[in-house]
C-alpha positions as CSV (number, residue, x, y, z in Angstrom):
1,M,-26.7,2.2,20.8
2,L,-29.4,0.4,22.6
3,D,-31.5,2.7,24.8
4,N,-31.5,2.1,28.9
5,N,-35.3,0.1,28.3
6,T,-34.0,-2.6,25.3
7,Y,-31.0,-2.7,26.6
8,N,-33.1,-3.8,30.3
9,L,-34.9,-6.1,28.7
10,I,-32.1,-7.9,26.5
11,E,-29.9,-8.1,30.3
12,Q,-33.3,-9.3,32.1
13,L,-33.7,-12.2,29.5
14,A,-30.4,-13.1,29.6
15,Q,-31.0,-14.0,33.5
16,E,-34.2,-15.2,33.0
17,H,-32.1,-18.0,30.3
18,K,-29.3,-18.4,33.3
19,S,-31.7,-19.1,36.3
20,L,-33.9,-21.7,33.7
21,W,-30.6,-23.3,32.8
22,R,-29.6,-23.9,36.6
23,I,-32.8,-24.6,37.6
24,K,-32.8,-27.5,35.1
25,D,-29.1,-28.6,35.5
26,E,-28.4,-28.5,39.5
27,Y,-31.9,-27.5,41.4
28,M,-34.2,-30.5,40.5
29,K,-31.5,-33.2,40.5
30,D,-30.8,-31.6,44.1
31,A,-33.9,-31.7,44.8
32,E,-34.6,-35.3,44.5
33,G,-36.8,-37.0,46.6
34,H,-38.1,-34.0,48.3
35,A,-41.0,-34.0,46.6
36,D,-42.0,-30.0,47.8
37,C,-38.9,-29.1,46.6
38,Q,-39.0,-30.5,43.2
39,T,-42.7,-29.1,42.5
40,F,-41.7,-25.7,43.5
41,W,-39.0,-26.3,41.1
42,K,-41.3,-27.4,38.3
43,K,-43.5,-24.1,39.4
44,M,-40.7,-22.2,39.2
45,E,-39.4,-23.2,36.0
46,Q,-43.1,-23.2,34.2
47,D,-42.6,-19.2,35.4
48,K,-39.0,-18.9,33.9
49,E,-39.8,-20.3,30.4
50,E,-43.3,-18.1,30.5
51,H,-41.1,-14.5,31.8
52,I,-39.0,-16.0,28.6
53,R,-41.6,-15.7,26.2
54,D,-42.9,-12.6,27.4
55,L,-38.9,-10.8,27.3
56,T,-38.3,-12.6,23.9
57,K,-41.8,-10.7,22.7
58,L,-40.9,-7.5,23.9
59,V,-36.9,-7.5,22.9
60,K,-38.6,-7.9,19.1
61,E,-40.6,-5.4,19.5
62,H,-38.3,-2.7,20.6
63,L,-35.5,-3.9,18.0
64,K,-37.8,-3.3,14.8
């Protein structure tokens, strides 16, 4: 059984992946013709990718 901290990291990693998918699959398409919104979503996409990298590293460390 996982401790709460490890579970929380894995749960947040899943949420970040879902959010990133929505940004790439839906939000960017919906923002077509709105450069300011596309710029925002692109920044958010980069932030999510960084969060995923950081969380993946933490999960790997805590599953050892």
